[in-house]
N, C-alpha and C positions, 0 to 999 in steps of 0.2 A: 504493500499499499504506499501510496505516494505520500511524504508529509510536505506540504506547500511551503510551509514557514522556512523549514529547514533547507529544503533544495535551493531557495531564493537566498536564504542567508549564506549558505556554504559556496553556492556559485558566486554571489557577490564579492565575496571574499577573495575567491581564488583570482576572480577578475582582476581585482584592485592590484595585487601582488604580481600576476603576468604584466600588466600594464606597466607598471613601474620599471620593469627589467626592458621589456621591447620598445617604450616609447622613442629613445635617443635613437636607434636603429630604424624605426619607422619614419622619422623626420628625415633622415638620409635617404632612405627608399623612396619617399614622396619626391624629394628633388633630383633624384635620378630618374624618375620614370618621367618627369615632366621637362627634362632639360631639353633645350632645342637641338643640342649637338651632345655627341656622346662625351660622357665624363667618367673617370673612373672613381670607385667609391673613396679611394683615400683623397682625390681632389675635393670632392664634396664634403668630405668631414674636415678637412684643413681649411677650406674656405669658410666654411660654417664657424668653426672654432676662432679663426683670426679675426672675422668680422663682426660676429653676434657675441662670442662667449660661450661657456658651456651651458648654463642655465637657459638664458634668453635663445641661444642658438637651439639646442637639442630638445628643449623641454617647453618650447613656445607652444601655448595650446594644450597642455595637459589637462587643465582641469575639467573641460567638456569630456575628454576621452576617460578620464578616470572615472566619472559619474557614470559614462556611457559603458565603460565595461563592467562595473557593478551590476548595471541593470541588462546587459546583453548576455552574461555569463550567468544571470539568475535565470533568465529566460531560456537560455540554450539548454541547461543542466535540467531545469524543473519540466521543459517542453518536451526533451527527450524522454524523461522518465513517464510523463503523460502519453508521449507517442507510442512508447512499448505498451502501455497497458490497453490501448486502443487497438494497436496491431495483435496483441494476445487474444482480445475478443472478437475481433472481425476477421481473422484470416486463421490459417492453419500453421502459420509461420511459428517457429520456436522464437519465444520473448527474446532470447540472447543470440539467434542465428543471424547469419549475415544480411537476409533481405529485409527482416525485421530491424536491424540495426540501421540500414541503410534509409529505409522508409522512415524511421522515427527520427534519424539524423535530419532528412530533408524536412520534415514538418520542423523540427526545433531551428532549422535555420530560416525557414519561412516566417515564423514568429519573431525570431531576434532582429530580422531585418526592418520592421516597423520602428523598433527601438534603436538600431544601429544607424539607419541612414542620416537622420538628422545630426547625429553626434558626430560621424565621418564628415559631413558635408562641412560642419564648421571648423573641425579639426584640420581638415586637410587646405581651407581657405587660408585658416592662420598660418600654417605651415609654408604655404606658397607666398602670402603676402609679406611675410617676414624676410624675404628675398627682396623686397622693394624698399629703396630708402624711404619714399614717403609713405610707406605703409608700417614701419616699426612700430607704431603706437596702437595698431590693429589688437584690438582684445576682443575676447568672447562676445561680451554684449554688443560690441559695435558690429560684428559680422552679421550677428543674428539679427540686431535692427537694421541692417541694409537688407538683407533676404527679405524681412517681413515688408520692408518699405517697397520693393520691388517686385515682389511676387505674392506676399501675403502669407498667411499661417502655412498653408500648403507647400508653400516655396522652401521649406524646410525640409520636405521629402523629395527634393529634387536629386535625381538619381535613383531611385526606388527601385525602378525596373532591373538596372543592372546590378544593385545589391543583390536583389532576390534571386538573381540567377548566380552570383557568386557563391551568396551564403547557403542556398538550398543544395548545390553541388558541392559545395566545399565542405559543409558541416555532414553532410553523409558519407564523404571520404574522411572526415576527422574522427568521427566516433566510430567507423567500420575500421579504420586503421588502429585507433586506440583497444578497441575491444579483440580485435584478431590478435594483436601485438600481444596483449596482456595475456590471452588464452596460451599462445604458445611459449611464451616466457614462464608461465607458471608450470607448464608440463616439464620444462627443461630445469628450471631453477626454483622450484616450490618455497623454499626457504627464503629467498631474496625479494619479500613483498615491497619494499620501498623501491629498490632499485628496479625491479619489474614495472613498477608505477611510472618512476621517472623516465626510464627509456622509452616506455610504450607512449608517454605523453610527447615526447620528443619525436617520436616517430610520426604520431598525429599530425603535430604542428607541420613539420617537414612536408607531408604528403598534402596536407590542405593547401599549403601555399604553392606548392609544385603544381598541383592540379589547376589552380583557379588564377595562376598570376596574370595571365593575359586579359581576363575579365577583369581583374583588379585594375589593371592599367587603362582600360577603356573607362571604367566608372570612375577613376580618379580625373581623368581629362574631361569627363561629363560634369563632373561636380566643380571644378575649378576653371572652367573655360572662360568665364567672366574675367580672370585674372590673366589666364595665359594665352587666350585668343579672345580678346574684347571686341574683334569687328563682329563675331557671331553672337547673334542674340539668344540662340538656343543651339544645343548641340544635341543630335541624334545618336545613337549606338552606330550607326552604319556611318555617319560623317566623322565619328572618332576613329572608327576603324580605319576609313579611307585617308584620314589625316597621318595616322600613325605610318601607313605603309607608303605614303607618298614622301616620307622624310627619307633621309640617307640613311641605310641601313635596313630599310624594309620591315620584314617581320620579326627581326631581332629588336625592333623598338618596341614589341609588346613585353620582351623580357628585361628591360633596362631596370635595376635594383634587384633582381632575383637573388643575386648570392648573398647580398647583405640581408635579405629579407629571410632567407633559409636558414641563415647563420642566427638570426635574432628569434626565429619560431622554435629552435632547439630548447633552450633554457626557458624560455617563456611559457610554452605549453608543457614542458616539463612540470615546472612548479603549479602551473594551473590545474592539472589533474592531480598532481601530489596533493594539495592543499584541500581540493575537494574530496578526494579520497579519505585523507587523515581526518577533517572534521566528521565525515559522513562515519567513519568508523569509530570516532571517539566521543561523539554528541548525539 
């Protein structure tokens, strides 16, 4: 039986810890994805540190994502548990079988997208605005106000379609990788519970980002086009894909920032699953 209060609390705690670890990496990833020309990770890290410092450069805009990470992971884990209950009642699949886990993961990603879209919209805009000298005073409040003024309340869900695509597919992979990895490791190393959990979480994060990274790049372009492509009033998914393909490098532009994203995903997701499982086991 799912305990809603515990699922929400444990997921929220896990999300907060994971966000603190991954956010500086995410800032670099966003700038790599949106750079008009190919830059190395070290170039972006060096430029950000020299021009903006450690906190203002790498942690700019973290407040909204921190709140978002709490809500996102609370929804992800609780929706996943409810999804498994629904699957168990309506299908012949085993609760922990791969089809059930994928279906529950997709349901979880669908639910989380509605929480995640406005948070990521503001976060991405802040990370990109910080590159412009005239925008270094941009804040969470000013970005939200600007969106509301131009597009109204529903403007905060700009990019929902691409977020749904990313989260439904990616979260299915995320939970499936975790469950399958954990089951395999338990058979081989039954006594190493903590290590098995950490390794499975790391594998889940790695596979999530590897599987959906091109969609993430498209989503990012759609959500920040008013800063990076101000001539366009709106940017559709097809236009974002065409723009990326037209730049030097072609299809490789969809993978700018992949390496640092995969690196950040390993410790962040290991910690997310570990904290969640620890709290669930002990409280």
